Backbone as JSON Lines, residues from 0, in Angstrom:
{"i":0,"aa":"M","n":[-44.7,-29.66,-37.32],"ca":[-44.52,-29.56,-35.87],"c":[-45.89,-29.37,-35.22]}
{"i":1,"aa":"S","n":[-46.16,-30.19,-34.21],"ca":[-47.44,-30.12,-33.54],"c":[-47.49,-28.92,-32.61]}
{"i":2,"aa":"A","n":[-48.7,-28.61,-32.17],"ca":[-48.86,-27.48,-31.25],"c":[-48.15,-27.74,-29.95]}
{"i":3,"aa":"H","n":[-48.15,-29.02,-29.53],"ca":[-47.49,-29.38,-28.27],"c":[-45.98,-29.15,-28.37]}
{"i":4,"aa":"E","n":[-45.39,-29.59,-29.51],"ca":[-43.96,-29.41,-29.71],"c":[-43.6,-27.93,-29.79]}
{"i":5,"aa":"A","n":[-44.44,-27.19,-30.5],"ca":[-44.21,-25.74,-30.62],"c":[-44.24,-25.08,-29.25]}
{"i":6,"aa":"H","n":[-45.18,-25.54,-28.41],"ca":[-45.28,-24.99,-27.06],"c":[-44.03,-25.31,-26.23]}
{"i":7,"aa":"E","n":[-43.53,-26.58,-26.39],"ca":[-42.32,-26.96,-25.66],"c":[-41.11,-26.13,-26.11]}
{"i":8,"aa":"H","n":[-41.0,-25.93,-27.43],"ca":[-39.89,-25.12,-27.96],"c":[-39.97,-23.69,-27.43]}
{"i":9,"aa":"A","n":[-41.19,-23.18,-27.36],"ca":[-41.38,-21.81,-26.87],"c":[-40.96,-21.7,-25.41]}
{"i":10,"aa":"E","n":[-41.32,-22.74,-24.64],"ca":[-40.95,-22.74,-23.22],"c":[-39.42,-22.83,-23.05]}
{"i":11,"aa":"E","n":[-38.79,-23.69,-23.88],"ca":[-37.34,-23.83,-23.82],"c":[-36.65,-22.52,-24.19]}
{"i":12,"aa":"A","n":[-37.17,-21.87,-25.22],"ca":[-36.58,-20.6,-25.65],"c":[-36.74,-19.53,-24.57]}
{"i":13,"aa":"E","n":[-37.93,-19.55,-23.94],"ca":[-38.16,-18.57,-22.87],"c":[-37.25,-18.84,-21.68]}
{"i":14,"aa":"E","n":[-37.06,-20.14,-21.38],"ca":[-36.18,-20.52,-20.27],"c":[-34.73,-20.12,-20.57]}
{"i":15,"aa":"A","n":[-34.3,-20.37,-21.82],"ca":[-32.94,-19.99,-22.22],"c":[-32.75,-18.48,-22.16]}
{"i":16,"aa":"S","n":[-33.8,-17.77,-22.6],"ca":[-33.72,-16.3,-22.57],"c":[-33.63,-15.8,-21.14]}
{"i":17,"aa":"H","n":[-34.42,-16.41,-20.25],"ca":[-34.39,-16.04,-18.84],"c":[-33.02,-16.35,-18.22]}
{"i":18,"aa":"H","n":[-32.48,-17.53,-18.61],"ca":[-31.15,-17.95,-18.13],"c":[-30.08,-16.95,-18.57]}
{"i":19,"aa":"N","n":[-30.16,-16.56,-19.85],"ca":[-29.17,-15.63,-20.38],"c":[-29.29,-14.25,-19.75]}
{"i":20,"aa":"R","n":[-30.52,-13.82,-19.48],"ca":[-30.71,-12.52,-18.83],"c":[-30.1,-12.54,-17.43]}
{"i":21,"aa":"G","n":[-30.26,-13.67,-16.72],"ca":[-29.67,-13.8,-15.39],"c":[-28.15,-13.72,-15.43]}
{"i":22,"aa":"I","n":[-27.56,-14.42,-16.41],"ca":[-26.1,-14.4,-16.54],"c":[-25.62,-13.01,-16.95]}
{"i":23,"aa":"A","n":[-26.39,-12.35,-17.81],"ca":[-26.02,-11.0,-18.23],"c":[-26.0,-10.06,-17.02]}
{"i":24,"aa":"L","n":[-26.96,-10.28,-16.12],"ca":[-26.99,-9.47,-14.9],"c":[-25.76,-9.75,-14.04]}
{"i":25,"aa":"V","n":[-25.37,-11.04,-13.96],"ca":[-24.17,-11.41,-13.21],"c":[-22.94,-10.73,-13.81]}
{"i":26,"aa":"I","n":[-22.85,-10.74,-15.15],"ca":[-21.72,-10.1,-15.83],"c":[-21.69,-8.6,-15.53]}
{"i":27,"aa":"A","n":[-22.87,-7.98,-15.54],"ca":[-22.94,-6.54,-15.26],"c":[-22.46,-6.23,-13.85]}
{"i":28,"aa":"V","n":[-22.86,-7.06,-12.88],"ca":[-22.43,-6.87,-11.49],"c":[-20.93,-7.07,-11.37]}
{"i":29,"aa":"L","n":[-20.42,-8.14,-12.01],"ca":[-18.98,-8.41,-11.96],"c":[-18.19,-7.26,-12.6]}
{"i":30,"aa":"A","n":[-18.7,-6.73,-13.7],"ca":[-18.03,-5.63,-14.38],"c":[-18.0,-4.38,-13.5]}
{"i":31,"aa":"A","n":[-19.11,-4.13,-12.8],"ca":[-19.16,-2.98,-11.89],"c":[-18.16,-3.14,-10.75]}
{"i":32,"aa":"L","n":[-18.12,-4.35,-10.18],"ca":[-17.16,-4.62,-9.1],"c":[-15.73,-4.49,-9.62]}
{"i":33,"aa":"L","n":[-15.49,-4.95,-10.84],"ca":[-14.15,-4.85,-11.43],"c":[-13.74,-3.38,-11.6]}
{"i":34,"aa":"A","n":[-14.69,-2.55,-12.02],"ca":[-14.39,-1.12,-12.18],"c":[-14.02,-0.49,-10.84]}
{"i":35,"aa":"F","n":[-14.78,-0.83,-9.79],"ca":[-14.46,-0.32,-8.45],"c":[-13.09,-0.81,-7.99]}
{"i":36,"aa":"S","n":[-12.83,-2.1,-8.22],"ca":[-11.56,-2.68,-7.79],"c":[-10.38,-2.02,-8.5]}
{"i":37,"aa":"E","n":[-10.52,-1.81,-9.8],"ca":[-9.44,-1.16,-10.56],"c":[-9.21,0.27,-10.08]}
{"i":38,"aa":"T","n":[-10.31,0.98,-9.8],"ca":[-10.19,2.36,-9.33],"c":[-9.52,2.42,-7.96]}
{"i":39,"aa":"L","n":[-9.96,1.56,-7.05],"ca":[-9.37,1.53,-5.72],"c":[-7.9,1.1,-5.78]}
{"i":40,"aa":"G","n":[-7.59,0.13,-6.65],"ca":[-6.21,-0.32,-6.79],"c":[-5.3,0.79,-7.32]}
{"i":41,"aa":"K","n":[-5.78,1.53,-8.3],"ca":[-4.99,2.64,-8.84],"c":[-4.77,3.71,-7.8]}
{"i":42,"aa":"S","n":[-5.81,4.01,-7.03],"ca":[-5.7,5.01,-5.97],"c":[-4.69,4.58,-4.91]}
{"i":43,"aa":"A","n":[-4.76,3.31,-4.5],"ca":[-3.82,2.8,-3.49],"c":[-2.39,2.81,-4.02]}
{"i":44,"aa":"Q","n":[-2.21,2.45,-5.29],"ca":[-0.88,2.45,-5.89],"c":[-0.3,3.86,-5.95]}
{"i":45,"aa":"T","n":[-1.13,4.82,-6.34],"ca":[-0.68,6.21,-6.42],"c":[-0.28,6.74,-5.05]}
{"i":46,"aa":"A","n":[-1.11,6.43,-4.04],"ca":[-0.82,6.87,-2.67],"c":[0.47,6.24,-2.17]}
{"i":47,"aa":"A","n":[0.69,4.96,-2.48],"ca":[1.9,4.27,-2.04],"c":[3.14,4.89,-2.69]}
{"i":48,"aa":"L","n":[3.05,5.21,-3.97],"ca":[4.18,5.84,-4.66],"c":[4.47,7.22,-4.08]}
{"i":49,"aa":"S","n":[3.41,7.97,-3.78],"ca":[3.57,9.3,-3.18],"c":[4.25,9.2,-1.82]}
{"i":50,"aa":"D","n":[3.8,8.23,-1.0],"ca":[4.4,8.05,0.33],"c":[5.85,7.59,0.22]}
{"i":51,"aa":"T","n":[6.16,6.8,-0.81],"ca":[7.54,6.35,-1.02],"c":[8.45,7.54,-1.28]}
{"i":52,"aa":"V","n":[8.0,8.45,-2.16],"ca":[8.79,9.64,-2.48],"c":[8.95,10.54,-1.25]}
{"i":53,"aa":"R","n":[7.86,10.74,-0.53],"ca":[7.91,11.6,0.65],"c":[8.81,11.01,1.74]}
{"i":54,"aa":"A","n":[8.73,9.68,1.92],"ca":[9.6,9.03,2.91],"c":[11.06,9.15,2.5]}
{"i":55,"aa":"S","n":[11.34,8.99,1.21],"ca":[12.72,9.11,0.71],"c":[13.26,10.52,0.92]}
{"i":56,"aa":"D","n":[12.42,11.52,0.63],"ca":[12.84,12.92,0.84],"c":[13.09,13.21,2.32]}
{"i":57,"aa":"T","n":[12.23,12.66,3.17],"ca":[12.38,12.89,4.61],"c":[13.65,12.24,5.13]}
{"i":58,"aa":"W","n":[13.95,11.02,4.68],"ca":[15.19,10.37,5.1],"c":[16.41,11.12,4.57]}
{"i":59,"aa":"A","n":[16.3,11.69,3.37],"ca":[17.42,12.48,2.83],"c":[17.66,13.71,3.7]}
{"i":60,"aa":"F","n":[16.58,14.36,4.13],"ca":[16.68,15.52,5.01],"c":[17.29,15.09,6.34]}
{"i":61,"aa":"Y","n":[16.86,13.92,6.84],"ca":[17.4,13.38,8.09],"c":[18.91,13.14,7.97]}
{"i":62,"aa":"Q","n":[19.34,12.55,6.86],"ca":[20.76,12.28,6.66],"c":[21.56,13.58,6.58]}
{"i":63,"aa":"A","n":[20.99,14.59,5.93],"ca":[21.68,15.89,5.85],"c":[21.84,16.49,7.24]}
{"i":64,"aa":"R","n":[20.79,16.41,8.05],"ca":[20.86,16.88,9.43],"c":[21.94,16.09,10.21]}
{"i":65,"aa":"N","n":[21.96,14.79,10.0],"ca":[22.9,13.93,10.71],"c":[24.35,14.27,10.35]}
{"i":66,"aa":"V","n":[24.59,14.52,9.07],"ca":[25.94,14.87,8.62],"c":[26.37,16.21,9.23]}
{"i":67,"aa":"R","n":[25.47,17.18,9.2],"ca":[25.8,18.49,9.78],"c":[26.05,18.38,11.28]}
{"i":68,"aa":"Q","n":[25.22,17.59,11.95],"ca":[25.4,17.44,13.39],"c":[26.73,16.76,13.71]}
{"i":69,"aa":"T","n":[27.07,15.73,12.94],"ca":[28.33,15.02,13.17],"c":[29.53,15.93,12.92]}
{"i":70,"aa":"T","n":[29.44,16.72,11.84],"ca":[30.54,17.64,11.52],"c":[30.75,18.67,12.62]}
{"i":71,"aa":"V","n":[29.65,19.27,13.06],"ca":[29.75,20.3,14.1],"c":[30.18,19.68,15.43]}
{"i":72,"aa":"A","n":[29.66,18.48,15.74],"ca":[30.03,17.81,17.0],"c":[31.54,17.51,17.02]}
{"i":73,"aa":"T","n":[32.06,17.11,15.85],"ca":[33.51,16.84,15.77],"c":[34.31,18.12,15.98]}
{"i":74,"aa":"A","n":[33.89,19.21,15.33],"ca":[34.58,20.49,15.5],"c":[34.47,20.97,16.94]}
{"i":75,"aa":"K","n":[33.33,20.73,17.57],"ca":[33.12,21.13,18.96],"c":[34.09,20.37,19.89]}
{"i":76,"aa":"E","n":[34.25,19.08,19.63],"ca":[35.17,18.29,20.47],"c":[36.62,18.77,20.33]}
{"i":77,"aa":"V","n":[36.99,19.11,19.1],"ca":[38.36,19.61,18.86],"c":[38.57,20.94,19.59]}
{"i":78,"aa":"L","n":[37.58,21.84,19.48],"ca":[37.72,23.15,20.13],"c":[37.71,23.01,21.65]}
{"i":79,"aa":"E","n":[36.94,22.06,22.18],"ca":[36.92,21.82,23.63],"c":[38.29,21.36,24.13]}
{"i":80,"aa":"L","n":[38.99,20.57,23.3],"ca":[40.33,20.13,23.68],"c":[41.35,21.28,23.63]}
{"i":81,"aa":"Q","n":[41.11,22.21,22.71],"ca":[42.02,23.34,22.56],"c":[41.76,24.45,23.57]}
{"i":82,"aa":"L","n":[40.54,24.49,24.11],"ca":[40.13,25.6,24.98],"c":[41.06,25.81,26.17]}
{"i":83,"aa":"P","n":[41.5,24.76,26.88],"ca":[42.37,24.98,28.04],"c":[43.73,25.58,27.67]}
{"i":84,"aa":"T","n":[44.14,25.43,26.41],"ca":[45.46,25.94,26.0],"c":[45.42,27.39,25.57]}
{"i":85,"aa":"L","n":[44.2,27.94,25.43],"ca":[44.09,29.35,25.0],"c":[44.4,30.28,26.17]}
{"i":86,"aa":"T","n":[45.28,31.23,25.91],"ca":[45.68,32.17,26.96],"c":[45.08,33.55,26.78]}
{"i":87,"aa":"D","n":[44.79,33.9,25.57],"ca":[44.21,35.23,25.3],"c":[42.75,35.21,25.75]}
{"i":88,"aa":"P","n":[42.38,36.08,26.72],"ca":[41.01,36.1,27.25],"c":[39.96,36.34,26.16]}
{"i":89,"aa":"A","n":[40.25,37.22,25.22],"ca":[39.28,37.52,24.17],"c":[39.06,36.3,23.27]}
{"i":90,"aa":"V","n":[40.15,35.62,22.92],"ca":[40.05,34.42,22.07],"c":[39.32,33.32,22.82]}
{"i":91,"aa":"K","n":[39.64,33.19,24.12],"ca":[39.0,32.15,24.92],"c":[37.5,32.41,25.06]}
{"i":92,"aa":"A","n":[37.13,33.68,25.24],"ca":[35.71,34.04,25.35],"c":[34.97,33.76,24.04]}
{"i":93,"aa":"A","n":[35.64,34.09,22.91],"ca":[35.04,33.85,21.61],"c":[34.85,32.35,21.38]}
{"i":94,"aa":"A","n":[35.86,31.55,21.8],"ca":[35.79,30.1,21.64],"c":[34.68,29.51,22.51]}
{"i":95,"aa":"T","n":[34.55,30.04,23.73],"ca":[33.49,29.56,24.63],"c":[32.11,29.86,24.05]}
{"i":96,"aa":"K","n":[31.97,31.09,23.49],"ca":[30.69,31.47,22.87],"c":[30.38,30.56,21.67]}
{"i":97,"aa":"K","n":[31.43,30.25,20.92],"ca":[31.25,29.38,19.75],"c":[30.8,27.99,20.18]}
{"i":98,"aa":"L","n":[31.4,27.5,21.27],"ca":[31.01,26.18,21.78],"c":[29.55,26.16,22.22]}
{"i":99,"aa":"E","n":[29.12,27.23,22.87],"ca":[27.72,27.33,23.32],"c":[26.78,27.35,22.11]}
{"i":100,"aa":"D","n":[27.19,28.1,21.08],"ca":[26.37,28.19,19.86],"c":[26.27,26.83,19.18]}
{"i":101,"aa":"W","n":[27.39,26.13,19.08],"ca":[27.38,24.8,18.47],"c":[26.55,23.82,19.29]}
{"i":102,"aa":"D","n":[26.62,23.92,20.61],"ca":[25.86,23.03,21.47],"c":[24.36,23.22,21.24]}
{"i":103,"aa":"K","n":[23.93,24.49,21.09],"ca":[22.51,24.77,20.83],"c":[22.09,24.2,19.48]}
{"i":104,"aa":"R","n":[22.97,24.37,18.48],"ca":[22.65,23.84,17.15],"c":[22.52,22.33,17.17]}
{"i":105,"aa":"I","n":[23.45,21.66,17.85],"ca":[23.41,20.2,17.92],"c":[22.12,19.72,18.57]}
{"i":106,"aa":"K","n":[21.73,20.37,19.66],"ca":[20.49,19.99,20.35],"c":[19.27,20.25,19.47]}
{"i":107,"aa":"R","n":[19.3,21.4,18.73],"ca":[18.17,21.73,17.87],"c":[18.07,20.74,16.69]}
{"i":108,"aa":"W","n":[19.21,20.35,16.15],"ca":[19.2,19.37,15.06],"c":[18.75,17.99,15.55]}
{"i":109,"aa":"E","n":[19.03,17.7,16.8],"ca":[18.61,16.42,17.36],"c":[17.09,16.38,17.54]}
{"i":110,"aa":"S","n":[16.51,17.46,18.03],"ca":[15.06,17.53,18.23],"c":[14.6,18.97,18.13]}
{"i":111,"aa":"D","n":[13.63,19.21,17.25],"ca":[13.09,20.55,17.05],"c":[11.57,20.45,16.91]}
{"i":112,"aa":"P","n":[10.86,20.26,18.04],"ca":[9.4,20.07,17.99],"c":[8.65,21.24,17.37]}
{"i":113,"aa":"E","n":[9.19,22.45,17.55],"ca":[8.5,23.63,17.05],"c":[8.37,23.62,15.53]}
{"i":114,"aa":"R","n":[9.46,23.29,14.84],"ca":[9.44,23.27,13.38],"c":[9.38,21.85,12.81]}
{"i":115,"aa":"S","n":[9.46,20.86,13.69],"ca":[9.42,19.44,13.28],"c":[10.52,19.12,12.27]}
{"i":116,"aa":"E","n":[11.69,19.7,12.48],"ca":[12.8,19.49,11.56],"c":[14.02,18.88,12.25]}
{"i":117,"aa":"G","n":[13.86,18.45,13.52],"ca":[14.94,17.76,14.19],"c":[15.02,16.32,13.72]}
{"i":118,"aa":"M","n":[16.16,15.68,13.98],"ca":[16.32,14.3,13.53],"c":[15.28,13.38,14.17]}
{"i":119,"aa":"K","n":[14.94,13.63,15.41],"ca":[13.93,12.81,16.09],"c":[12.59,12.89,15.36]}
{"i":120,"aa":"E","n":[12.17,14.12,15.04],"ca":[10.89,14.32,14.35],"c":[10.93,13.78,12.93]}
{"i":121,"aa":"L","n":[12.06,13.99,12.24],"ca":[12.19,13.5,10.86],"c":[12.18,11.98,10.81]}
{"i":122,"aa":"R","n":[12.83,11.36,11.78],"ca":[12.85,9.9,11.84],"c":[11.44,9.35,12.06]}
{"i":123,"aa":"E","n":[10.69,9.97,12.97],"ca":[9.31,9.54,13.23],"c":[8.43,9.74,12.01]}
{"i":124,"aa":"K","n":[8.61,10.88,11.32],"ca":[7.81,11.17,10.14],"c":[8.1,10.18,9.02]}
{"i":125,"aa":"A","n":[9.39,9.9,8.78],"ca":[9.77,8.97,7.72],"c":[9.25,7.57,8.01]}
{"i":126,"aa":"T","n":[9.34,7.14,9.27],"ca":[8.85,5.82,9.65],"c":[7.34,5.72,9.45]}
{"i":127,"aa":"A","n":[6.61,6.78,9.8],"ca":[5.16,6.8,9.62],"c":[4.8,6.74,8.14]}
{"i":128,"aa":"L","n":[5.55,7.46,7.3],"ca":[5.3,7.44,5.86],"c":[5.57,6.06,5.28]}
{"i":129,"aa":"E","n":[6.59,5.38,5.78],"ca":[6.89,4.03,5.31],"c":[5.77,3.07,5.68]}
{"i":130,"aa":"K","n":[5.2,3.25,6.86],"ca":[4.07,2.4,7.27],"c":[2.86,2.67,6.37]}
{"i":131,"aa":"Q","n":[2.61,3.95,6.06],"ca":[1.52,4.29,5.14],"c":[1.76,3.68,3.77]}
{"i":132,"aa":"R","n":[3.02,3.73,3.3],"ca":[3.37,3.15,2.01],"c":[3.1,1.65,2.0]}
{"i":133,"aa":"D","n":[3.53,0.96,3.05],"ca":[3.32,-0.48,3.13],"c":[1.83,-0.82,3.16]}
{"i":134,"aa":"H","n":[1.06,-0.01,3.89],"ca":[-0.39,-0.21,3.96],"c":[-1.01,-0.05,2.57]}
{"i":135,"aa":"G","n":[-0.58,0.99,1.86],"ca":[-1.1,1.23,0.51],"c":[-0.74,0.11,-0.45]}
{"i":136,"aa":"L","n":[0.48,-0.41,-0.35],"ca":[0.9,-1.52,-1.22],"c":[0.1,-2.79,-0.92]}
{"i":137,"aa":"E","n":[-0.17,-3.02,0.36],"ca":[-0.96,-4.19,0.73],"c":[-2.4,-4.06,0.21]}
{"i":138,"aa":"Q","n":[-2.95,-2.83,0.28],"ca":[-4.26,-2.6,-0.3],"c":[-4.23,-2.86,-1.8]}
{"i":139,"aa":"Y","n":[-3.22,-2.34,-2.47],"ca":[-3.08,-2.51,-3.92],"c":[-3.03,-3.99,-4.3]}
{"i":140,"aa":"H","n":[-2.27,-4.79,-3.56],"ca":[-2.16,-6.21,-3.87],"c":[-3.51,-6.92,-3.7]}
{"i":141,"aa":"N","n":[-4.26,-6.55,-2.67],"ca":[-5.6,-7.13,-2.49],"c":[-6.52,-6.77,-3.65]}
{"i":142,"aa":"Y","n":[-6.49,-5.52,-4.07],"ca":[-7.33,-5.09,-5.19],"c":[-6.91,-5.76,-6.49]}
{"i":143,"aa":"E","n":[-5.6,-5.98,-6.66],"ca":[-5.13,-6.67,-7.86],"c":[-5.65,-8.11,-7.9]}
{"i":144,"aa":"I","n":[-5.62,-8.78,-6.76],"ca":[-6.16,-10.14,-6.69],"c":[-7.66,-10.13,-6.99]}
{"i":145,"aa":"A","n":[-8.37,-9.15,-6.39],"ca":[-9.81,-9.04,-6.62],"c":[-10.1,-8.83,-8.1]}
{"i":146,"aa":"S","n":[-9.33,-7.97,-8.77],"ca":[-9.54,-7.7,-10.19],"c":[-9.32,-8.96,-11.03]}
{"i":147,"aa":"A","n":[-8.26,-9.71,-10.7],"ca":[-7.98,-10.94,-11.45],"c":[-9.12,-11.94,-11.29]}
{"i":148,"aa":"V","n":[-9.6,-12.1,-10.06],"ca":[-10.7,-13.04,-9.79],"c":[-11.97,-12.62,-10.53]}
{"i":149,"aa":"L","n":[-12.27,-11.32,-10.52],"ca":[-13.48,-10.82,-11.18],"c":[-13.38,-10.98,-12.7]}
{"i":150,"aa":"Q","n":[-12.19,-10.78,-13.25],"ca":[-12.02,-10.96,-14.69],"c":[-12.26,-12.41,-15.09]}
{"i":151,"aa":"I","n":[-11.75,-13.33,-14.3],"ca":[-12.0,-14.76,-14.56],"c":[-13.5,-15.06,-14.47]}
{"i":152,"aa":"G","n":[-14.17,-14.44,-13.47],"ca":[-15.6,-14.62,-13.32],"c":[-16.37,-14.15,-14.54]}
{"i":153,"aa":"I","n":[-15.98,-13.01,-15.1],"ca":[-16.64,-12.48,-16.3],"c":[-16.45,-13.42,-17.49]}
{"i":154,"aa":"V","n":[-15.23,-13.95,-17.63],"ca":[-14.96,-14.89,-18.73],"c":[-15.82,-16.14,-18.6]}
{"i":155,"aa":"L","n":[-15.91,-16.68,-17.39],"ca":[-16.71,-17.9,-17.18],"c":[-18.2,-17.62,-17.39]}
{"i":156,"aa":"A","n":[-18.66,-16.45,-16.97],"ca":[-20.07,-16.11,-17.17],"c":[-20.37,-15.98,-18.66]}
{"i":157,"aa":"S","n":[-19.45,-15.4,-19.41],"ca":[-19.64,-15.29,-20.86],"c":[-19.67,-16.67,-21.5]}
{"i":158,"aa":"A","n":[-18.79,-17.56,-21.02],"ca":[-18.77,-18.93,-21.53],"c":[-20.07,-19.66,-21.19]}
{"i":159,"aa":"A","n":[-20.67,-19.32,-20.03],"ca":[-21.92,-19.96,-19.62],"c":[-23.04,-19.62,-20.6]}
{"i":160,"aa":"I","n":[-23.03,-18.4,-21.15],"ca":[-24.05,-18.02,-22.13],"c":[-23.87,-18.8,-23.43]}
{"i":161,"aa":"I","n":[-22.61,-18.92,-23.85],"ca":[-22.32,-19.6,-25.12],"c":[-22.61,-21.09,-25.03]}
{"i":162,"aa":"T","n":[-22.2,-21.7,-23.94],"ca":[-22.33,-23.16,-23.8],"c":[-23.6,-23.59,-23.1]}
{"i":163,"aa":"S","n":[-24.34,-22.63,-22.54],"ca":[-25.57,-22.93,-21.77],"c":[-25.28,-23.91,-20.63]}
{"i":164,"aa":"T","n":[-24.15,-23.65,-19.95],"ca":[-23.74,-24.5,-18.83],"c":[-24.0,-23.76,-17.51]}
{"i":165,"aa":"P","n":[-25.01,-24.15,-16.76],"ca":[-25.33,-23.45,-15.51],"c":[-24.19,-23.48,-14.5]}
{"i":166,"aa":"L","n":[-23.39,-24.56,-14.5],"ca":[-22.3,-24.67,-13.53],"c":[-21.32,-23.51,-13.67]}
{"i":167,"aa":"L","n":[-21.02,-23.12,-14.91],"ca":[-20.1,-22.0,-15.14],"c":[-20.67,-20.71,-14.56]}
{"i":168,"aa":"A","n":[-21.97,-20.55,-14.67],"ca":[-22.62,-19.36,-14.13],"c":[-22.5,-19.33,-12.61]}
{"i":169,"aa":"W","n":[-22.7,-20.5,-11.98],"ca":[-22.57,-20.57,-10.52],"c":[-21.13,-20.29,-10.08]}
{"i":170,"aa":"I","n":[-20.19,-20.84,-10.83],"ca":[-18.78,-20.6,-10.49],"c":[-18.44,-19.12,-10.63]}
{"i":171,"aa":"S","n":[-18.92,-18.49,-11.69],"ca":[-18.64,-17.05,-11.89],"c":[-19.26,-16.23,-10.77]}
{"i":172,"aa":"G","n":[-20.45,-16.64,-10.31],"ca":[-21.06,-15.94,-9.17],"c":[-20.23,-16.1,-7.91]}
{"i":173,"aa":"G","n":[-19.72,-17.33,-7.69],"ca":[-18.85,-17.56,-6.54],"c":[-17.58,-16.73,-6.61]}
{"i":174,"aa":"L","n":[-17.01,-16.6,-7.82],"ca":[-15.81,-15.78,-8.0],"c":[-16.12,-14.3,-7.74]}
{"i":175,"aa":"G","n":[-17.35,-13.9,-8.09],"ca":[-17.75,-12.53,-7.8],"c":[-17.75,-12.25,-6.3]}
{"i":176,"aa":"I","n":[-18.27,-13.21,-5.53],"ca":[-18.28,-13.07,-4.07],"c":[-16.86,-13.05,-3.53]}
{"i":177,"aa":"L","n":[-16.0,-13.93,-4.09],"ca":[-14.59,-13.96,-3.66],"c":[-13.89,-12.65,-3.98]}
{"i":178,"aa":"G","n":[-14.16,-12.12,-5.18],"ca":[-13.56,-10.84,-5.56],"c":[-14.01,-9.72,-4.64]}
{"i":179,"aa":"L","n":[-15.3,-9.71,-4.31],"ca":[-15.82,-8.7,-3.38],"c":[-15.15,-8.84,-2.02]}
{"i":180,"aa":"A","n":[-14.91,-10.08,-1.58],"ca":[-14.25,-10.32,-0.29],"c":[-12.85,-9.73,-0.29]}
{"i":181,"aa":"F","n":[-12.1,-9.93,-1.38],"ca":[-10.76,-9.35,-1.47],"c":[-10.81,-7.83,-1.47]}
{"i":182,"aa":"M","n":[-11.84,-7.26,-2.11],"ca":[-11.98,-5.8,-2.1],"c":[-12.22,-5.29,-0.68]}
{"i":183,"aa":"L","n":[-13.08,-5.99,0.05],"ca":[-13.38,-5.58,1.43],"c":[-12.14,-5.73,2.32]}
{"i":184,"aa":"F","n":[-11.43,-6.83,2.14],"ca":[-10.19,-7.01,2.89],"c":[-9.19,-5.91,2.54]}
{"i":185,"aa":"G","n":[-9.11,-5.58,1.25],"ca":[-8.2,-4.53,0.81],"c":[-8.52,-3.19,1.44]}
{"i":186,"aa":"Y","n":[-9.79,-2.93,1.64],"ca":[-10.19,-1.63,2.2],"c":[-10.07,-1.6,3.72]}
{"i":187,"aa":"F","n":[-10.5,-2.69,4.37],"ca":[-10.57,-2.68,5.83],"c":[-9.39,-3.35,6.53]}
{"i":188,"aa":"A","n":[-8.86,-4.43,5.95],"ca":[-7.77,-5.17,6.63],"c":[-6.83,-5.79,5.61]}
{"i":189,"aa":"P","n":[-6.12,-4.97,4.84],"ca":[-5.25,-5.51,3.78],"c":[-4.1,-6.35,4.32]}
{"i":190,"aa":"E","n":[-3.65,-6.05,5.54],"ca":[-2.51,-6.78,6.1],"c":[-2.87,-8.23,6.41]}
{"i":191,"aa":"L","n":[-4.15,-8.49,6.65],"ca":[-4.57,-9.83,7.05],"c":[-4.33,-10.86,5.95]}
{"i":192,"aa":"V","n":[-4.82,-10.58,4.75],"ca":[-4.71,-11.53,3.65],"c":[-3.26,-11.69,3.21]}
{"i":193,"aa":"I","n":[-2.56,-10.55,3.04],"ca":[-1.16,-10.6,2.63],"c":[-0.33,-11.33,3.68]}
{"i":194,"aa":"G","n":[-0.66,-11.11,4.95],"ca":[0.06,-11.8,6.03],"c":[-0.15,-13.3,5.96]}
{"i":195,"aa":"L","n":[-1.38,-13.73,5.61],"ca":[-1.65,-15.16,5.48],"c":[-0.87,-15.77,4.32]}
{"i":196,"aa":"F","n":[-0.78,-15.02,3.2],"ca":[0.0,-15.5,2.06],"c":[1.48,-15.64,2.44]}
{"i":197,"aa":"E","n":[2.0,-14.62,3.11],"ca":[3.42,-14.65,3.5],"c":[3.68,-15.78,4.49]}
{"i":198,"aa":"H","n":[2.72,-16.0,5.41],"ca":[2.87,-17.1,6.38],"c":[2.87,-18.44,5.66]}
{"i":199,"aa":"G","n":[1.97,-18.58,4.68],"ca":[1.9,-19.82,3.91],"c":[3.18,-20.08,3.13]}
{"i":200,"aa":"E","n":[3.74,-19.01,2.55],"ca":[5.0,-19.16,1.81],"c":[6.13,-19.55,2.75]}
{"i":201,"aa":"A","n":[6.14,-18.94,3.94],"ca":[7.2,-19.27,4.9],"c":[7.12,-20.71,5.36]}
{"i":202,"aa":"V","n":[5.87,-21.18,5.6],"ca":[5.67,-22.57,6.02],"c":[6.1,-23.53,4.9]}
{"i":203,"aa":"G","n":[5.71,-23.19,3.66],"ca":[6.08,-24.03,2.52],"c":[7.58,-24.07,2.31]}
{"i":204,"aa":"H","n":[8.22,-22.92,2.5],"ca":[9.68,-22.86,2.35],"c":[10.37,-23.7,3.43]}
{"i":205,"aa":"A","n":[9.84,-23.6,4.66],"ca":[10.43,-24.38,5.77],"c":[10.22,-25.86,5.54]}
{"i":206,"aa":"A","n":[9.04,-26.24,5.02],"ca":[8.76,-27.65,4.77],"c":[9.65,-28.2,3.66]}
{"i":207,"aa":"G","n":[9.99,-27.32,2.69],"ca":[10.84,-27.74,1.6],"c":[12.26,-28.06,2.03]}
{"i":208,"aa":"H","n":[12.66,-27.46,3.15],"ca":[14.0,-27.71,3.68],"c":[13.97,-28.78,4.76]}
């Protein structure tokens, strides 16, 4: 081998080494983004599950309040019908007092701002928790998509080292940017991407019919 050929081989080896170091750096960045995406996705999933349980408990409390209110309201209506027929003043006074007590209970069960345990407050709380749950699930779905895209990027970058194909490296870098975009959407505007997917599915379904 001549000195010129040896020099060319050395340059090629140095270029390949530089190429591989660049791809290794891309893999490291993609792996770091994947770790963040997985962590954020797990956090969003846990929060969504917690909000689901809390919303379910709140609705159960609401239903219990509703049943008690309905039962007492029914008893109140029956006693109101019987009140004019009562002749004993003491019994009539006791019945009137009972009606007043039931009326206060019904109003308190309907709305209790002080303790936030009225049906109005419970309904608002449960609805807010459901919105939080939906937000968390939408975040989770965005992070899941980001993780999938980043994993594909890592695989392609690894293949680029083995095959020495620069195109695979560029594609993996593009997937890294796409994965980062999904992470940002998941954090700042998760409803936007999921809404676009749902709109696309609805359009496709309508076109199919």
